N, C-alpha and C positions, 0 to 999 in steps of 0.2 A: 257483692255481685260484680265489682269492677276489677277483680283479681284474676288475670288470665291463668295463673298457676293453681287456682282453686279446682278441686275435683268435680267431675260430673257425677251427680247422684242419679241412680236408676232404681226404681222399685217395681215390684210385681207381687201378686198374691203368693207366688211360689218361685219355681225356677224356670218357668216358661219364658219369662222376660230376659233370660240369658241369650235368647236368639237376638234380641235387640242389642244387648250389651256386646255380643260378639260382632255384630254388624258395625257398631260404633267404634270398637277397637280396631277393626280392619280399616275403616275410613279415616279415623283420627288416632293414629298409634301413639302420639305424644301425650294424649290426655290421660290424667289420673282418673280412675273409676272407683266409685263406691257403690256396690250393688246391694240392695236389701230385698231378700225374699221373705215375705210374711208367711212362712210355711206353717205357722201355728194356726192360721186362719184360712188356709186355702180350702176350696176354691172360692174366689170372690163372686163367681158367677151365680151362686145361689144364696148370697148374703143380701141383707136389706141395704138400701141406700145409706141409711143412718150409720149402720155398722161400718160400711166401706169408708165413709167420710171420717169416722172416728179413727179407724186404723191409719188412714192417709195422713191425718193431722199428726199423729204420733210419729209416723215415719218421716214426715217432712221436718219435724222438730229435730229428730236425730241427724238427718242429712244436713240441716242448716248448722247445727252445732259442729259438724265436721267441715264446715267451710265450703260447702258445695255452691258453685256459681250457677249451676243449672240443675233442675230436678226433672227427670224424664219419667213420666208415668207410663211404664212399659206394660200396661194392662188395659184392655178395652173396657172391662167392667168398671175399673177405677177411673178411667178417663171420662166415662159417661156420668159417673156418680159424683166425682170429687174434684174435677178440674176447676170449675168456676169457684168453688169454695177455696181451693188451695191458692189460686191466683189472688184472691182477696186476703187470705191469711198470710201468705208469704210477702206480698206487696213488692217492695224494692230489694228484698234480701236475696232473691235469686230469680232467674228466669224459670218459667214452668212450660214444659212441652208435653203434650199428650200424643197418643198414637192415632187419634182419629183425624184431627184437622190436616196433618200432612197428607194423609191418604185422600181426603176430600179434595185438596188442592190438586193432587196428581190426577185423580179421576176426572175432575172438571176440565183439566187441560188436555186430556187424551181421549175421553169417551163421551163427548157432547152428543146428545140426541141418540144415545145407545141404551140398550137394556143390559144391565150388569147384575151379577149375583153377589150375595154376601153370606158367609157362614160364620157363626160365632156362638158364644154362650147364650143361654136364655136371657140373662140380664141385658146383654148388649143388644140382642135382637128386639126384646120387648121395650127397651128404652126408646127405640125409634130415632136414636141420635144421628145415625148416618143418613136416614131419609130427610130428617130435619135440616141437616147441614147441606145436603145436596140441593134441597129446595131453595135454600138461601142463596146458593151460587147461581141458580137460574140457568142451567145448561140443558134443561129438558132431559135429564138422565133418569131413566126408570129403573128403580132398585128393587130386586127380588131377594128377600132375606129369608134364611132358614136357620133356626136354632139347631145346633148339633152338639148337645150336651155330653155325649159319650166320648167325643174326640180328645178333649184335654186329659181326662183321667186315663184314657187308653194310652196316650203318649207318655204321660208321667210314669206309667207302669212298664214302659218300654215296648209296647205292642205297636210297632210300625214296621213297614216293609215285611209284613207277614200275611199269612192267609186270613187271620182274624181282622187285621186292619184293612186289607183289601175289601173284605165283605162289608164291614161297617161303613167304610167310605163310599162304596158303591151304593149301598142302601140309601144313604143320605143324598148323594149327588143325583140319584135317579128320580128324586122327588119332582113332582110337577111344578113346584114353586121355583125351580131353577131352570126351567125349560127355555131354550133359545137365547141364552145369555152370550155376550161377547167377551166378558171378563168376569173373574170371581175374586172378590176381596176376601182375604184370609183375616177375619176380624178377631183373631186371638193369637197372641204371641207364641203359643205352642205350635200353631199350625204350619209354620215354615218347615218343620221336621217331616211333614207328610206332603210337602209341595210336589215332590216328584211323583208320588202315588196319585195325587189329584190330577196332575198333568197327564199321566198315563191313562187315567179314566177318560179324560176328554180327548185323548189321542192328539194332544198338543193343538187342538182347535179352539181352545178357550185360553185367553191370557190369565195367568194366575198372578195376583197382585200381593206381593209379600210386604207387609207393613214394616218389618224390621229394616229392610233396605231403604224404604221411603223415609222412615223416621230418622235414620242415621244421616241421610243427605239433608233433611230439614234441620237437624241439629247443627251440622257443619255450616249451613247457610246462616243460621242464627248467630253462631259464635263469630263468624267472619263479619257479619253486620254490626255486631256489638264490640268488635275488637277484643274478643276473649279467647282467641285461639292460643293454645299453649305451644310455644315453639321449642320448649326445653325437652330434650330426650330423657330417657330413663324413667318412663312413667311407671306408676304403681297401680295395682288392681287389688281391691279388697272385696270379699264376698261374704255378706252377713245374712244370717237367717234367724227367724224368731223361734224356731224349733229345729232340732237336729236329730237326724238318724244317719247311720252309715250309708243306707241305701240312697238317701238324698245326695250325699257327697258323690257316690259312685255314678249316679245318673246325670251329674253335671257334664259328663263326657258327651252325652247325647246332644246337649244344647250348646256346648262351648268347644267341643272337639278335644277336650282333655279333662281329666279329673281335677276339680278345683278344691282348694282347702277352704272350707266353710267355717266362719266364726259365728258362734252362738251369741245372739244379743236379744234378750227377751224385751218385748215392748211393755209388758206389765209384769211386775215382780210379785 
């Protein structure tokens, strides 16, 4: 964990976490990246807590063996289900960063005494983790949450900036659960890809909070605090998946801005 040249490990249930990986590479261009997309088990949003924890331990083992100094859980469902377990499991071998706590810190600093909304998977919303964390910071923030289970698969299939996506997004955001909010948390790492459409629905009257940008900044702060910033240029980026199809590789352009070469690495043989 004390090696600044060690890579940053990032994992998600699929390729949605590439939005986080992309934000990290933009902010920290010298850092080596190892991304793992558990495409054999996506989506995590409808898996049990025990299953997500089992997958997360396997992935953490893989990333630790590759010398990762930090493991970023780039998935809200895994962050709520496995973060505390991974902290205990990894202990001093690596820092663990989830996508929930950095957003809680940001919201508490900027939206005290306000009503804000949240959209995410059923697991993330039903866990109540965001409400729990916000209550702990004590800023009298009132959270209105809505499960939006169609959005992640819609994005994975490439349906955004289209008539289909406009209608599905409008149907969700018109819900009374999100009435009169000042800001909206995108509590799924897929959702930055539809951030523009969401802003258009609200006519730019509601702040859209992108977890990928917030998490990248939190990671930079953590690395600086721990003296783990890599100052060496010529960084490397590897992208692993637990199941492979050519369509997955092609769709990486949606999340990362270019087609990535994916390496197959099965968690269970």
